[in-house]
Structure formats: C-alpha cells, structure tokens
C-alpha positions as CSV (number, residue, x, y, z in Angstrom):
1,S,-20.5,60.0,-84.5
2,D,-17.8,61.4,-82.3
3,L,-16.7,59.5,-79.2
4,L,-15.8,61.1,-76.0
5,P,-12.7,63.2,-75.8
6,D,-9.5,61.2,-75.6
7,N,-8.7,62.1,-72.0
8,I,-12.1,60.8,-70.9
9,I,-11.8,57.6,-73.0
10,R,-8.4,57.1,-71.3
11,D,-9.8,57.5,-67.8
12,L,-12.8,55.4,-68.6
13,M,-10.8,52.5,-70.1
14,N,-8.5,52.6,-67.1
15,S,-11.5,51.9,-64.9
16,V,-12.6,48.8,-66.8
17,E,-11.0,45.4,-67.1
18,L,-9.2,44.7,-70.3
19,D,-11.3,41.6,-71.0
20,S,-14.4,43.7,-70.8
21,I,-13.0,46.3,-73.2
22,A,-12.1,43.6,-75.7
23,M,-15.5,42.1,-75.4
24,A,-17.2,45.5,-75.7
25,M,-15.2,46.3,-78.9
26,K,-16.4,43.1,-80.6
27,G,-18.3,44.1,-83.8
28,M,-17.5,47.8,-83.4
29,P,-16.3,49.8,-86.4
30,E,-12.6,49.6,-86.8
31,E,-12.0,53.4,-86.2
32,I,-13.7,53.2,-82.9
33,V,-11.7,50.2,-81.8
34,E,-8.5,51.9,-82.9
35,R,-9.3,55.1,-81.0
36,V,-10.2,53.2,-77.8
37,I,-7.1,51.0,-78.0
38,G,-5.0,54.0,-78.8
39,N,-6.1,55.6,-75.6
40,L,-5.1,52.6,-73.4
41,P,-1.9,52.8,-71.4
42,Q,1.0,51.2,-73.3
43,K,1.0,48.2,-71.0
44,K,-2.7,47.5,-71.6
45,Q,-2.2,48.1,-75.4
46,A,0.5,45.5,-75.4
47,M,-1.8,43.0,-73.6
48,Y,-4.9,43.8,-75.7
49,E,-6.2,40.8,-77.6
50,P,-9.3,41.2,-79.8
51,V,-12.0,38.6,-79.1
52,E,-11.8,36.0,-81.8
53,G,-14.7,33.8,-83.0
54,A,-18.4,34.0,-82.3
55,V,-19.6,35.1,-78.9
56,S,-23.1,35.6,-77.6
57,K,-24.7,38.9,-78.0
58,R,-25.4,39.0,-74.3
59,E,-21.6,38.8,-73.5
60,V,-20.9,41.8,-75.7
61,E,-23.9,43.7,-74.4
62,N,-22.9,43.0,-70.8
63,A,-19.4,44.3,-71.4
64,R,-20.7,47.4,-73.0
65,K,-23.1,48.0,-70.1
66,E,-20.1,47.6,-67.8
67,I,-18.3,50.5,-69.6
68,V,-21.5,52.6,-69.6
69,A,-21.9,52.0,-65.9
70,S,-18.3,53.0,-65.3
71,A,-18.9,56.2,-67.4
72,K,-22.0,57.0,-65.3
73,Q,-20.1,56.5,-62.1
74,M,-17.3,58.8,-63.3
75,E,-19.9,61.4,-64.2
76,K,-21.5,61.0,-60.8
77,D,-18.0,61.5,-59.2
78,G,-17.8,64.7,-61.2
79,V,-15.0,63.6,-63.5
80,F,-16.9,64.9,-66.5
81,N,-20.3,66.1,-67.4
82,L,-21.9,64.0,-70.2
83,S,-24.4,66.7,-71.2
84,D,-21.6,69.2,-71.5
85,L,-19.7,66.9,-73.8
86,V,-22.7,65.9,-75.9
87,G,-23.9,69.5,-76.1
88,S,-20.6,70.9,-77.3
89,G,-20.6,69.0,-80.6
90,D,-21.2,70.3,-84.0
91,M,-24.7,71.5,-84.9
92,V,-27.0,69.0,-86.5
93,E,-29.5,70.3,-89.0
C-alpha cells in the first residue's frame, strides 16, 4: 500500500521525536522504513538508529499512535487533507 506523499512524510517526521520514529518503525517492512528515513532531514538521518532487540508491543504501538496523532493534528491545521490523499490513489477492483 502506498504511504503518504514524500512531502507530507517529511513534514510529519519533522513533527515527531526521532526516538518515536525509530520505535514506530520497529517491525515495519524494509521499504517503508527506507522511505520514511529517506524523507528525514539529513541531520536526523545521520542520527537515526534502528531499535535493536525485543521491545514491548505497547511501546511500538504508542510510538505509532504518536505519529498518527501528529498526522491528525497536521490535517486539522489544514496542512493536508487525508481523504484527498486516500481518495486519489489507484482504483481497487
């Protein structure tokens, strides 16, 4: 499934702590991780460390919720419209 457009990923990741991003990426498919990290500012990319070892599911879920909350706040602020983005994808039969 397609993620958000790169410019929105960039803004979104800028609004979230790097630790939360790393935690949220735990267990995600490699291509998603690469796309998210690729959209971080260079400085954050250089500082990014994947979360090693086992972590509780709750920690990962909380980090993901934080990113979702940030996205919802950006949407509320009019940065983007999620339904526009979701609605503009390819057709699904």
